[in-house]
C-alpha positions in Angstrom: 127.4 141.7 119.1 128.1 138.5 120.8 125.9 135.4 120.5 124.0 134.4 123.6 125.1 130.9 124.6 122.4 128.2 124.4 122.0 125.6 127.1 123.3 122.2 125.9 119.9 120.6 125.4 118.2 123.7 123.8 117.9 123.9 120.1 119.2 127.0 118.3 116.4 128.0 116.0 118.8 129.7 113.6 120.5 126.5 112.8 119.6 124.4 109.8 117.9 121.1 110.6 120.2 118.1 110.6 118.7 114.8 111.8 122.2 113.4 112.3 123.0 116.1 114.9 122.3 114.9 118.5 120.5 118.1 119.5 118.4 118.6 116.4 114.7 118.8 117.0 114.1 117.0 113.7 115.0 113.7 115.5 112.0 113.9 117.8 109.7 115.0 114.9 111.0 112.1 112.8 110.4 109.7 115.7 106.8 110.8 116.0 106.1 110.5 112.3 107.9 107.2 111.7 107.0 105.4 114.9 105.0 102.3 114.2 101.7 103.9 115.3 102.5 107.4 114.0 103.2 106.1 110.5 100.1 104.0 110.4 97.8 106.7 111.7 99.1 109.3 109.2 98.7 106.9 106.3 95.2 105.8 107.5 94.1 109.4 107.5 95.1 109.8 103.9 91.6 108.3 103.1 89.9 111.2 104.9 88.9 112.2 108.4 88.1 109.5 110.9 86.7 109.3 114.3 88.9 107.9 117.0 87.3 104.4 117.2 87.3 104.1 113.4 91.0 105.0 113.3 91.7 102.5 116.0 89.9 99.8 114.0 91.9 100.8 110.9 95.2 100.7 112.8 94.6 97.1 114.0 96.5 96.2 117.2 97.1 99.7 118.6 95.8 100.2 122.2 93.5 103.1 122.9 96.1 104.7 125.1 98.9 104.3 122.5 96.7 105.8 119.7 95.7 108.7 122.0 99.4 109.5 122.8 100.4 109.1 119.2 97.6 111.4 117.9 98.5 114.0 120.6 102.1 114.0 119.4 101.1 114.3 115.8 98.7 117.1 116.6 101.4 118.9 118.6 103.8 118.6 115.7 101.2 120.0 113.3 100.5 116.9 111.2 97.0 116.0 112.5 94.0 118.2 113.2 91.6 117.2 116.0 88.1 118.5 115.9 85.5 118.2 118.7 82.1 117.8 117.2 79.1 119.1 119.0 77.0 116.0 119.4 75.5 113.8 122.0 77.6 111.9 122.9 80.5 114.2 122.0 82.6 113.0 119.0 86.1 113.7 117.9 87.3 113.5 114.3 90.9 113.5 113.2 92.2 114.6 109.8 95.5 115.5 108.2 96.7 119.1 108.1 98.6 120.5 105.1 101.8 119.2 106.6 100.2 115.8 107.2 99.0 115.7 103.6 102.6 116.4 102.5 104.3 113.7 104.6 101.7 110.9 104.5 102.1 110.0 100.8 105.8 109.6 101.4 105.1 107.2 104.2 102.6 105.4 102.0 105.4 104.9 99.5 107.6 103.4 102.2 104.8 101.1 103.2 104.3 100.0 99.6 108.0 99.4 99.2 108.2 97.3 102.3 105.1 95.3 101.6 106.5 94.5 98.1 109.6 93.2 99.6 108.0 90.8 102.1 108.8 87.6 100.1 112.5 88.7 99.7 112.8 89.6 103.4 111.2 86.2 104.3 113.8 84.4 102.2 116.6 86.5 103.6 115.5 85.7 107.1 115.3 82.0 106.3 118.9 82.1 105.0 120.1 84.1 108.0 118.4 81.8 110.5 119.8 78.7 108.7 123.4 79.8 109.4 
């Protein structure tokens, strides 16, 4: 049996994920998870489900549009669950899925590491800028 050729931009589902490969779908997933707003939204949801406006307040500085696009990407990838609550006015709550609960603590660890290095980074930037 001969293999069916795949179009150049289509991912072969039988291949192992390799983020360093140009056509690997893991790159797009990684981009969604580690984007500035994706990372912050996932870690904010570690504390539990949040309504959209509460999440927007928690992720200070994100626009309504950008948070909406980010949440849609994370929901599409299976990291975030969106639930429409029957209320007047209608309410929407966001929470982490099992996959989201697996990845968010790893992102929290990255945030903790970076926050702990702020003084060293400030010093390195000062030295770099002085050159």
